Each structure stands twice: as C-alpha cells, then as structure tokens.
Backbone as CSV, one residue per row, in Angstrom:
resi,resn,N_x,N_y,N_z,CA_x,CA_y,CA_z,C_x,C_y,C_z
1,MET,0.843,-1.170,0.000,0.000,0.000,0.000,0.894,1.241,0.000
2,ARG,0.651,2.125,-0.948,1.449,3.355,-1.072,0.952,4.397,-0.070
3,ALA,1.912,5.051,0.601,1.534,6.010,1.649,2.505,7.176,1.696
4,ILE,2.044,8.244,2.336,2.948,9.330,2.690,3.160,9.268,4.191
5,LEU,4.299,9.787,4.621,4.618,9.906,6.037,4.578,11.377,6.392
6,VAL,3.805,11.717,7.424,3.751,13.087,7.920,4.613,13.118,9.170
7,SER,5.787,13.741,9.063,6.722,13.744,10.187,7.801,14.787,10.005
8,ARG,8.257,15.322,11.123,9.397,16.231,11.120,10.642,15.521,11.646
9,HIS,10.487,14.259,12.039,11.573,13.516,12.664,11.871,12.237,11.882
10,ARG,13.087,11.722,12.060,13.440,10.424,11.495,12.665,9.341,12.221
11,LEU,12.311,8.311,11.491,11.624,7.180,12.114,12.604,6.371,12.945
12,LEU,12.099,5.812,14.033,12.876,4.866,14.826,12.901,3.530,14.075
13,PRO,13.939,2.705,14.289,13.983,1.400,13.612,12.707,0.570,13.836
14,ALA,12.166,0.573,15.044,10.948,-0.204,15.327,9.752,0.337,14.538
15,GLN,9.710,1.646,14.315,8.630,2.227,13.521,8.766,1.818,12.053
16,GLU,9.984,1.865,11.540,10.220,1.440,10.158,9.798,-0.010,9.956
17,GLU,10.142,-0.873,10.914,9.778,-2.289,10.813,8.273,-2.484,10.851
18,ALA,7.592,-1.751,11.714,6.132,-1.874,11.813,5.468,-1.463,10.505
19,ILE,5.949,-0.397,9.909,5.396,0.076,8.637,5.587,-0.990,7.558
20,LYS,6.773,-1.590,7.499,7.031,-2.650,6.505,6.150,-3.871,6.756
21,LYS,6.032,-4.282,8.039,5.200,-5.453,8.368,3.740,-5.235,7.992
22,ALA,3.293,-3.978,8.025,1.905,-3.665,7.669,1.713,-3.611,6.149
23,GLY,2.814,-3.783,5.403,2.717,-3.753,3.948,2.598,-2.347,3.385
24,ILE,3.127,-1.381,4.122,3.051,0.020,3.708,4.375,0.444,3.094
25,GLU,4.294,1.090,1.945,5.470,1.637,1.261,5.381,3.161,1.332
26,ILE,6.329,3.786,2.030,6.352,5.245,2.126,6.957,5.797,0.826
27,ILE,6.167,6.557,0.084,6.655,7.099,-1.189,7.072,8.562,-1.075
28,GLU,6.679,9.218,0.028,7.009,10.628,0.205,6.885,10.997,1.680
29,VAL,7.704,11.947,2.115,7.630,12.462,3.482,7.261,13.937,3.401
30,VAL,6.243,14.325,4.175,5.850,15.734,4.265,5.884,16.138,5.729
31,GLN,6.148,17.409,5.978,6.238,17.865,7.364,4.881,18.180,7.966
32,ALA,3.896,18.513,7.134,2.573,18.879,7.646,1.523,18.660,6.568
33,VAL,0.282,18.554,7.004,-0.868,18.453,6.110,-1.597,19.794,6.193
34,PRO,-1.896,20.410,5.046,-2.604,21.698,5.112,-3.988,21.537,5.744
35,GLU,-4.374,22.505,6.551,-5.673,22.426,7.215,-6.727,23.333,6.583
36,GLU,-6.289,24.342,5.825,-7.228,25.237,5.156,-7.965,24.430,4.080
37,LYS,-9.272,24.608,3.984,-10.138,23.759,3.165,-9.676,23.618,1.712
38,ASN,-9.418,24.729,1.024,-9.020,24.648,-0.387,-7.650,24.003,-0.554
39,GLU,-6.723,24.353,0.327,-5.385,23.760,0.268,-5.441,22.259,0.555
40,LEU,-6.282,21.874,1.505,-6.436,20.455,1.840,-6.992,19.683,0.649
41,GLN,-7.986,20.245,-0.033,-8.561,19.566,-1.199,-7.528,19.389,-2.308
42,LYS,-6.694,20.409,-2.534,-5.617,20.291,-3.528,-4.642,19.188,-3.126
43,PHE,-4.294,19.171,-1.843,-3.367,18.176,-1.296,-3.916,16.765,-1.508
44,ILE,-5.193,16.570,-1.203,-5.849,15.261,-1.380,-5.793,14.842,-2.841
45,GLN,-6.101,15.750,-3.748,-6.082,15.428,-5.179,-4.673,15.062,-5.652
46,GLN,-3.656,15.798,-5.157,-2.275,15.478,-5.522,-1.892,14.077,-5.049
47,LEU,-2.300,13.734,-3.827,-1.986,12.404,-3.300,-2.681,11.318,-4.118
48,LYS,-3.927,11.541,-4.469,-4.662,10.559,-5.274,-3.997,10.354,-6.633
49,GLN,-3.514,11.438,-7.226,-2.832,11.329,-8.525,-1.554,10.505,-8.419
50,LYS,-0.930,10.506,-7.251,0.293,9.723,-7.023,-0.016,8.287,-6.611
51,GLY,-1.283,7.957,-6.493,-1.666,6.599,-6.103,-1.538,6.332,-4.614
52,VAL,-1.556,7.373,-3.803,-1.453,7.216,-2.350,-2.755,6.623,-1.814
53,GLU,-2.605,5.598,-0.963,-3.762,4.934,-0.365,-3.852,5.166,1.141
54,ALA,-2.730,5.639,1.748,-2.709,5.766,3.208,-1.828,6.931,3.634
55,ILE,-2.080,7.381,4.864,-1.265,8.415,5.490,-0.779,7.857,6.821
56,VAL,0.533,7.951,7.047,1.148,7.505,8.301,1.661,8.753,9.013
57,ALA,1.374,8.881,10.321,1.812,10.058,11.071,1.996,9.698,12.536
58,ALA,2.762,10.535,13.230,2.890,10.377,14.674,1.630,10.900,15.352
59,ALA,1.042,11.938,14.781,-0.188,12.512,15.320,-0.844,13.364,14.251
60,LEU,-2.165,13.386,14.256,-2.940,14.268,13.388,-4.138,14.762,14.193
61,PRO,-4.517,16.035,14.038,-5.701,16.526,14.745,-6.955,15.767,14.313
62,ALA,-7.857,15.515,15.243,-9.075,14.752,14.964,-9.877,15.314,13.789
63,PRO,-10.086,16.633,13.683,-10.852,17.134,12.534,-10.185,16.806,11.190
64,LEU,-8.864,16.766,11.172,-8.143,16.428,9.953,-8.302,14.944,9.629
65,VAL,-8.211,14.098,10.652,-8.437,12.659,10.454,-9.837,12.434,9.887
66,ALA,-10.821,13.137,10.437,-12.211,12.977,9.986,-12.345,13.289,8.497
67,GLN,-11.623,14.283,8.014,-11.688,14.635,6.592,-10.870,13.679,5.725
68,LEU,-9.677,13.332,6.186,-8.782,12.487,5.390,-9.256,11.040,5.295
69,GLN,-9.931,10.539,6.332,-10.330,9.123,6.345,-11.342,8.787,5.250
70,ASN,-11.959,9.792,4.659,-12.870,9.540,3.542,-12.121,9.249,2.247
71,HIS,-10.813,9.496,2.253,-10.004,9.326,1.045,-8.856,8.330,1.207
72,PHE,-8.364,8.179,2.455,-7.174,7.361,2.714,-7.326,6.588,4.019
73,ARG,-6.579,5.513,4.133,-6.461,4.838,5.429,-5.483,5.669,6.262
74,ILE,-5.750,5.813,7.548,-4.933,6.634,8.428,-4.259,5.724,9.462
75,PHE,-2.930,5.826,9.549,-2.155,5.043,10.512,-1.380,5.986,11.420
76,ILE,-1.448,5.720,12.721,-0.748,6.543,13.708,0.363,5.719,14.361
77,LEU,1.557,6.309,14.415,2.703,5.703,15.101,2.583,6.087,16.574
78,LYS,1.947,5.228,17.338,1.609,5.569,18.721,2.829,5.486,19.640
79,MET,2.970,6.522,20.463,4.072,6.621,21.416,3.500,6.723,22.827
80,ARG,4.292,6.292,23.808,3.887,6.506,25.198,5.039,7.179,25.928
81,ASN,4.676,8.007,26.888,5.691,8.683,27.690,6.336,7.695,28.644
82,ILE,7.657,7.730,28.711,8.407,6.911,29.655,8.737,7.742,30.884
83,LYS,9.299,8.932,30.650,9.678,9.776,31.782,9.986,11.185,31.306
84,VAL,9.720,12.141,32.180,10.143,13.522,31.985,11.226,13.778,33.017
85,THR,12.355,14.304,32.554,13.485,14.519,33.457,14.192,15.826,33.121
86,GLU,14.793,16.416,34.107,15.562,17.650,33.902,16.974,17.323,33.395
87,SER,17.352,16.064,33.497,18.721,15.663,33.188,18.832,15.065,31.786
88,GLU,19.661,15.693,30.962,19.923,15.147,29.630,20.581,13.773,29.759
89,GLU,21.476,13.628,30.712,22.177,12.358,30.926,21.193,11.228,31.229
90,GLU,20.220,11.499,32.118,19.223,10.473,32.447,18.356,10.154,31.231
91,ALA,17.964,11.181,30.475,17.146,10.972,29.285,17.882,10.091,28.272
92,LYS,19.153,10.380,28.041,19.947,9.594,27.087,20.145,8.156,27.576
93,LYS,20.259,7.990,28.897,20.408,6.646,29.467,19.132,5.829,29.233
94,LEU,17.979,6.446,29.461,16.707,5.760,29.230,16.521,5.421,27.747
95,GLU,16.927,6.328,26.885,16.852,6.081,25.447,17.730,4.879,25.076
96,ALA,18.928,4.815,25.655,19.884,3.746,25.339,19.405,2.365,25.789
97,GLU,18.473,2.313,26.729,17.934,1.027,27.188,17.130,0.321,26.090
98,ALA,16.548,1.085,25.181,15.751,0.512,24.087,15.859,1.429,22.873
99,PRO,17.034,1.537,22.273,17.260,2.520,21.204,16.456,2.293,19.926
100,ARG,15.979,1.085,19.702,15.180,0.808,18.505,13.785,1.428,18.582
101,LYS,13.307,1.634,19.838,11.939,2.138,19.971,11.792,3.340,20.908
102,ARG,12.891,3.850,21.462,12.819,5.014,22.350,13.594,6.185,21.786
103,VAL,13.136,7.377,22.161,13.855,8.591,21.782,13.750,9.601,22.923
104,ALA,14.861,10.301,23.166,14.894,11.381,24.153,14.665,12.688,23.408
105,LEU,13.609,13.387,23.775,13.268,14.643,23.111,13.779,15.815,23.939
106,PRO,14.549,16.688,23.319,15.108,17.831,24.058,14.013,18.797,24.497
107,PRO,14.324,19.629,25.474,13.327,20.584,25.989,12.803,21.513,24.897
108,VAL,11.508,21.756,24.945,10.892,22.727,24.041,10.764,24.056,24.786
109,ARG,10.170,23.989,25.961,10.091,25.139,26.859,10.661,24.680,28.190
110,GLY,11.361,25.547,28.842,11.952,25.142,30.112,13.142,24.245,29.875
111,ASN,13.387,23.324,30.823,14.573,22.470,30.691,14.271,20.992,30.915
112,ALA,13.023,20.583,30.669,12.648,19.187,30.879,12.809,18.365,29.598
113,TRP,13.550,17.265,29.708,13.675,16.293,28.627,12.517,15.308,28.748
114,ARG,12.037,14.819,27.607,10.962,13.837,27.615,11.437,12.608,26.860
115,VAL,11.247,11.433,27.455,11.606,10.173,26.804,10.304,9.471,26.438
116,VAL,10.169,9.133,25.143,8.973,8.453,24.658,9.367,7.147,23.984
117,GLU,8.392,6.223,23.940,8.644,4.893,23.379,7.542,4.530,22.402
118,PHE,7.932,4.018,21.250,6.987,3.545,20.243,6.309,2.278,20.748
119,ILE,4.970,2.241,20.689,4.244,1.055,21.173,3.473,0.326,20.077
120,GLY,3.362,0.930,18.896,2.690,0.215,17.826,2.123,1.132,16.761
121,LEU,1.793,0.518,15.637,1.174,1.206,14.512,-0.326,0.938,14.582
122,TYR,-1.108,1.999,14.722,-2.553,1.877,14.883,-3.278,2.460,13.677
123,GLU,-4.211,1.686,13.118,-5.084,2.277,12.100,-6.166,3.041,12.853
124,THR,-6.430,4.262,12.399,-7.317,5.165,13.129,-8.480,5.603,12.258
125,ARG,-9.675,5.549,12.830,-10.891,6.077,12.191,-11.687,6.796,13.256
126,ILE,-12.365,7.841,12.841,-13.228,8.573,13.753,-14.666,8.206,13.420
127,HIS,-15.416,7.837,14.439,-16.833,7.488,14.290,-17.656,8.480,15.102
128,ILE,-18.774,8.894,14.534,-19.668,9.786,15.249,-20.888,8.967,15.662
129,GLU,-21.218,9.037,16.941,-22.385,8.327,17.446,-23.413,9.325,17.919
130,GLU,-24.671,8.986,17.683,-25.763,9.799,18.188,-26.546,8.990,19.209
131,ARG,-26.999,9.680,20.239,-27.817,9.023,21.265,-28.904,10.012,21.651
132,LEU,-30.145,9.602,21.488,-31.266,10.462,21.853,-31.239,10.698,23.361
133,VAL,-31.215,11.934,23.766,-31.195,12.272,25.174,-32.594,12.658,25.640
134,VAL,-33.276,13.503,24.848,-34.627,13.928,25.196,-35.447,13.940,23.908
135,PRO,-36.461,13.082,23.823,-37.290,13.082,22.615,-38.225,14.303,22.588
136,ALA,-38.640,14.662,21.378,-39.590,15.743,21.234,-40.928,15.312,21.833
137,GLU,-41.621,16.285,22.422,-42.926,15.942,23.025,-44.050,16.341,22.115
C-alpha cells in the first residue's frame, strides 16, 4: 500500500519495521498536512494522482483525520511517555535502554527532557455516534 509519512523527525527502527510489516510503502515524506479547506482539497487530489492509499503520522488533529479518512487509510505511530526529566544524561540513558523504539526529546520550553517509546502502529478512524437524550414531546 502506497503512503505518505507526515513527520518532522526520522523514524525509529521499530517504527520502520512496523510500517514494513503492515505492507506500507512510504513514497514521500511531508512535514505537515494543510488544514485550510481549499489547500487540503488540492493536497488530497495530488496524493490521489500519485496513487497514495494511506497516510502515516505520529499525530494528526481529529478534525483532519475525519476529513482524510474519507479518502485514505490513516495510521498513527503511537508513542507513550516513559519519563520527563531535567537531566539530559538520564534521558539519554533511558533512550539507550531501548534505542530501537525510544527517543529522548530535548526541551521545548523550560529544561525538561521527555523520553517516549513507540508502542505500535494503529489504524485510526473517527466514528460519530448519536444518542437520543430527550425526545420531542
């Protein structure tokens, strides 16, 4: 299955393996998906012309998933937090315990390092459910 990868980071070895095991071929990497309606429609048409069947990402906003899932299969590279630490040394040590699936992320604000671990490739769909709360009288 031909797919694009939405990411600003290199994939971890465990993520690359999961994508291959799922039968997904990454044909292009993009840093972001446009959210403005007209730009998004152009983007979707360009992907369809390239034969793209799926989108793989670390995260996508729910409203974007809701729109994209009508055109492509959506796969999320799910991560879980291992630890937040002020020490770069501790973060790197935790990363080294499982380098194929862990990464130490440098501080964005402040001085806290975050260590995250890849836990699996999830196919994602958004479903809307309705439940009658009060019937008309």
